[in-house]
DSSP file (Angstrom, degrees, kcal/mol; ACC not computed):
  #  RESIDUE AA STRUCTURE BP1 BP2  ACC     N-H-->O    O-->H-N    N-H-->O    O-->H-N    TCO  KAPPA ALPHA  PHI   PSI    X-CA   Y-CA   Z-CA
    1    1 A X              0   0    0      0, 0.0     0, 0.0     0, 0.0     0, 0.0   0.000 360.0 360.0 360.0 173.6  -29.9  120.1  -65.5
    2    2 A X        +     0   0    0      2,-0.0     2,-0.1     0, 0.0     0, 0.0   0.097 360.0 139.1-110.7  15.1  -31.0  123.6  -64.6
    3    3 A X        -     0   0    0      1,-0.1     0, 0.0     2,-0.1     0, 0.0  -0.370  60.1-106.9 -59.2 138.1  -34.7  122.3  -63.8
    4    4 A X        -     0   0    0      1,-0.1    -1,-0.1    -2,-0.1    -2,-0.0  -0.281  18.4-141.5 -61.4 153.1  -36.4  123.7  -60.9
    5    5 A X  S    S+     0   0    0      2,-0.0    -1,-0.1     0, 0.0    -2,-0.1   0.584  70.1 101.5 -95.8 -10.8  -36.7  121.3  -57.9
    6    6 A X        -     0   0    0      1,-0.1     3,-0.1     2,-0.0    -2,-0.0  -0.344  45.3-176.1 -71.9 154.2  -40.2  122.4  -56.9
    7    7 A X        +     0   0    0      1,-0.1     2,-0.4    -2,-0.0    -1,-0.1   0.411  58.3  69.4-129.7  -4.4  -43.1  120.2  -57.9
    8    8 A X  S    S-     0   0    0      0, 0.0     2,-0.2     0, 0.0    -1,-0.1  -0.962  74.7-125.3-129.0 133.9  -46.2  122.0  -56.8
    9    9 A X        -     0   0    0     -2,-0.4     2,-0.2    -3,-0.1     3,-0.1  -0.525  26.3-135.9 -72.6 140.3  -47.8  125.3  -58.1
   10   10 A X    >   -     0   0    0     -2,-0.2     3,-2.2     1,-0.2    -1,-0.0  -0.488  42.7 -68.2 -87.0 167.9  -48.3  127.9  -55.5
   11   11 A X  T 3  S+     0   0    0      1,-0.3    -1,-0.2    -2,-0.2     3,-0.1  -0.266 123.9  14.4 -53.0 129.0  -51.6  129.9  -55.3
   12   12 A X  T 3  S+     0   0    0      1,-0.3    -1,-0.3    -3,-0.1     2,-0.2   0.336  95.8 126.9  84.2  -9.4  -51.9  132.2  -58.4
   13   13 A X    <   -     0   0    0     -3,-2.2    -1,-0.3     1,-0.0     2,-0.3  -0.535  41.5-160.3 -78.1 150.0  -49.1  130.5  -60.4
   14   14 A X        -     0   0    0     -2,-0.2     2,-0.3    -3,-0.1    -4,-0.1  -0.852   4.7-157.7-126.3 166.1  -49.9  129.3  -63.8
   15   15 A X        -     0   0    0     -2,-0.3     2,-0.6    -6,-0.0    -6,-0.0  -0.975  13.4-136.7-139.3 150.2  -48.3  126.8  -66.1
   16   16 A X        -     0   0    0     -2,-0.3     2,-0.6     2,-0.0    -2,-0.0  -0.943  19.3-160.6-109.5 120.8  -48.3  126.3  -69.9
   17   17 A X        -     0   0    0     -2,-0.6     2,-0.6     2,-0.0    -2,-0.0  -0.880   3.7-165.9-104.3 124.6  -48.7  122.8  -71.0
   18   18 A X        -     0   0    0     -2,-0.6     2,-0.6    42,-0.0    -2,-0.0  -0.938   0.5-166.5-114.1 123.7  -47.7  121.9  -74.5
   19   19 A X        -     0   0    0     -2,-0.6     2,-0.4     2,-0.0    -2,-0.0  -0.932   5.9-156.5-113.1 116.7  -48.8  118.6  -76.0
   20   20 A X        -     0   0    0     -2,-0.6     2,-0.3     1,-0.0    -2,-0.0  -0.750  17.0-134.5 -88.4 135.8  -47.1  117.4  -79.2
   21   21 A X        -     0   0    0     -2,-0.4     3,-0.1     4,-0.1     2,-0.0  -0.671  26.1-105.9 -86.6 144.4  -49.2  114.9  -81.2
   22   22 A X    >   -     0   0    0     -2,-0.3     3,-2.3     1,-0.1    -1,-0.1  -0.346  51.3 -81.4 -64.0 152.4  -47.5  111.8  -82.6
   23   23 A X  T 3  S+     0   0    0      1,-0.3    -1,-0.1     3,-0.0     3,-0.1  -0.318 119.6  23.9 -52.1 128.7  -46.8  111.8  -86.3
   24   24 A X  T 3  S+     0   0    0      1,-0.3     2,-0.6    -3,-0.1    -1,-0.3   0.195  94.8 109.8  97.0 -17.7  -49.9  110.8  -88.3
   25   25 A X    <   +     0   0    0     -3,-2.3     2,-0.4     2,-0.0    -1,-0.3  -0.854  45.3 174.4 -94.2 121.0  -52.4  111.9  -85.5
   26   26 A X        -     0   0    0     -2,-0.6     2,-0.5    -3,-0.1    -3,-0.0  -0.995  25.1-146.3-132.1 128.2  -54.2  115.0  -86.6
   27   27 A X        -     0   0    0     -2,-0.4     2,-0.2     4,-0.1     3,-0.1  -0.838  20.8-161.4 -94.7 126.7  -57.1  116.9  -84.9
   28   28 A X    >   -     0   0    0     -2,-0.5     3,-2.1     1,-0.2    23,-0.3  -0.513  38.1 -66.9 -99.6 169.7  -59.5  118.5  -87.4
   29   29 A X  T 3  S+     0   0    0      1,-0.3    23,-0.2    24,-0.2    -1,-0.2  -0.335 123.5  17.9 -58.8 141.3  -62.1  121.3  -86.7
   30   30 A X  T 3  S+     0   0    0     21,-2.9    -1,-0.3     1,-0.3     2,-0.1   0.353  88.9 140.0  74.3  -1.8  -64.8  120.2  -84.3
   31   31 A X    <   -     0   0    0     -3,-2.1    20,-2.9    21,-0.1     2,-0.4  -0.505  48.4-134.9 -67.0 144.2  -62.8  117.2  -83.0
   32   32 A X  E     -A   50   0A   0     18,-0.2     2,-0.3    -2,-0.1    18,-0.2  -0.809  25.8-178.6 -98.3 137.6  -63.3  116.7  -79.4
   33   33 A X  E     -A   49   0A   0     16,-3.1    16,-2.3    -2,-0.4     2,-0.4  -0.965  12.7-151.7-134.9 155.2  -60.1  116.0  -77.3
   34   34 A X  E     -A   48   0A   0     -2,-0.3     2,-0.5    14,-0.2    14,-0.2  -0.995   3.5-163.5-128.0 131.1  -59.7  115.4  -73.5
   35   35 A X  E     -A   47   0A   0     12,-2.6    12,-2.6    -2,-0.4     2,-0.5  -0.968   9.3-172.2-114.2 121.0  -56.6  116.2  -71.4
   36   36 A X  E     -A   46   0A   0     -2,-0.5     2,-0.6    10,-0.2    10,-0.2  -0.956   7.5-163.9-120.4 129.5  -56.4  114.5  -68.1
   37   37 A X  E     -A   45   0A   0      8,-2.8     8,-2.7    -2,-0.5     2,-0.7  -0.910   7.1-168.0-108.1 114.5  -53.7  115.4  -65.5
   38   38 A X        -     0   0    0     -2,-0.6     6,-0.1     6,-0.2     2,-0.1  -0.894   5.7-157.3-110.4 111.4  -53.3  112.9  -62.7
   39   39 A X        -     0   0    0     -2,-0.7     3,-0.1     4,-0.2     5,-0.0  -0.409  31.9-110.9 -74.3 160.8  -51.2  113.9  -59.8
   40   40 A X  S    S+     0   0    0      1,-0.2     2,-0.4    -2,-0.1    -1,-0.1   0.838 106.6  22.6 -60.7 -33.9  -49.5  111.4  -57.6
   41   41 A X  S    S+     0   0    0      2,-0.1    -1,-0.2     0, 0.0     2,-0.1  -0.989 110.1  26.2-130.8 142.1  -52.0  112.4  -54.8
   42   42 A X  S    S-     0   0    0     -2,-0.4     2,-0.2    -3,-0.1    -3,-0.1  -0.390  95.1 -36.9 101.1 179.9  -55.4  114.1  -55.1
   43   43 A X        -     0   0    0     -2,-0.1    -4,-0.2     1,-0.1    -2,-0.1  -0.481  60.2-110.2 -81.0 145.3  -58.0  114.2  -57.7
   44   44 A X        -     0   0    0     -2,-0.2     2,-0.6    -6,-0.1    -6,-0.2  -0.375  21.7-132.5 -65.4 149.0  -57.3  114.4  -61.5
   45   45 A X  E     -A   37   0A   0     -8,-2.7    -8,-2.8    -2,-0.1     2,-0.5  -0.937  23.4-168.2-104.1 121.1  -58.0  117.4  -63.5
   46   46 A X  E     -A   36   0A   0     -2,-0.6     2,-0.4   -10,-0.2   -10,-0.2  -0.951   6.6-175.4-115.2 128.3  -59.9  116.7  -66.7
   47   47 A X  E     -A   35   0A   0    -12,-2.6   -12,-2.6    -2,-0.5     2,-0.4  -0.980   2.7-172.3-118.6 128.5  -60.3  119.3  -69.5
   48   48 A X  E     +A   34   0A   0     -2,-0.4     2,-0.3   -14,-0.2   -14,-0.2  -0.992  15.6 161.0-124.7 133.8  -62.5  118.5  -72.5
   49   49 A X  E     -A   33   0A   0    -16,-2.3   -16,-3.1    -2,-0.4     2,-0.4  -0.947  34.3-123.1-148.4 163.5  -62.6  120.9  -75.5
   50   50 A X  E     -A   32   0A   0     -2,-0.3     2,-0.4   -18,-0.2   -18,-0.2  -0.889  34.4-111.8-108.7 139.6  -63.5  121.0  -79.2
   51   51 A X        -     0   0    0    -20,-2.9   -21,-2.9    -2,-0.4   -20,-0.1  -0.594  40.6-116.0 -63.6 122.6  -61.0  122.1  -81.9
   52   52 A X    >   -     0   0    0     -2,-0.4     3,-1.3   -23,-0.2   -21,-0.1  -0.303  14.4-124.8 -59.1 147.1  -62.2  125.5  -83.2
   53   53 A X  T 3  S+     0   0    0      1,-0.3   -24,-0.2   -24,-0.1    -1,-0.1   0.798 108.2  43.9 -66.7 -26.0  -63.2  125.6  -86.9
   54   54 A X  T 3  S+     0   0    0      2,-0.0     2,-0.4     0, 0.0    -1,-0.3   0.173  74.1 137.7-105.7  19.8  -60.8  128.5  -87.7
   55   55 A X    <   -     0   0    0     -3,-1.3     3,-0.1     1,-0.1     4,-0.1  -0.513  51.7-132.3 -68.5 114.7  -57.7  127.3  -85.8
   56   56 A X    >   -     0   0    0     -2,-0.4     3,-1.3     1,-0.1    -1,-0.1  -0.320  34.8 -83.8 -70.6 158.3  -54.7  128.1  -88.1
   57   57 A X  T 3  S+     0   0    0      1,-0.3    -1,-0.1     0, 0.0     3,-0.1  -0.253 112.8  13.9 -59.4 136.7  -52.2  125.3  -88.6
   58   58 A X  T 3  S+     0   0    0      1,-0.2    -1,-0.3    -3,-0.1     2,-0.2   0.779  98.9 125.5  67.3  27.2  -49.4  125.0  -85.9
   59   59 A X    <   -     0   0    0     -3,-1.3     2,-0.2    -4,-0.1    -1,-0.2  -0.501  57.4-112.2-102.3-177.9  -51.3  127.3  -83.5
   60   60 A X        -     0   0    0     -2,-0.2     2,-0.5    -3,-0.1    -4,-0.1  -0.750  11.1-135.8-117.3 159.6  -52.4  126.6  -79.9
   61   61 A X        -     0   0    0     -2,-0.2     2,-0.4    -6,-0.1   -10,-0.0  -0.974  19.8-137.5-114.4 124.3  -55.7  126.0  -78.2
   62   62 A X        -     0   0    0     -2,-0.5     0, 0.0     1,-0.1     0, 0.0  -0.714   6.5-158.5 -79.9 131.6  -56.2  127.8  -74.8
   63   63 A X              0   0    0     -2,-0.4    -1,-0.1     1,-0.2   -15,-0.1   0.316 360.0 360.0 -93.7   4.5  -57.9  125.5  -72.4
   64   64 A X              0   0    0      0, 0.0    -1,-0.2     0, 0.0    -2,-0.0   0.477 360.0 360.0 -77.3 360.0  -59.2  128.5  -70.2
């Protein structure tokens, strides 16, 4: 594969994380969801958000 071999983000680097929901699982406006990223070492990163009421179908939610 052509995948990069590095595994750690450097200071100032950003990443886009895309999460595909399984068929049949749908998030509706005002649903709360939690994303937890657990590295092999160190503390996990937990982000909790609400689905906005006006999110168009097949759009994305910024966790910033």
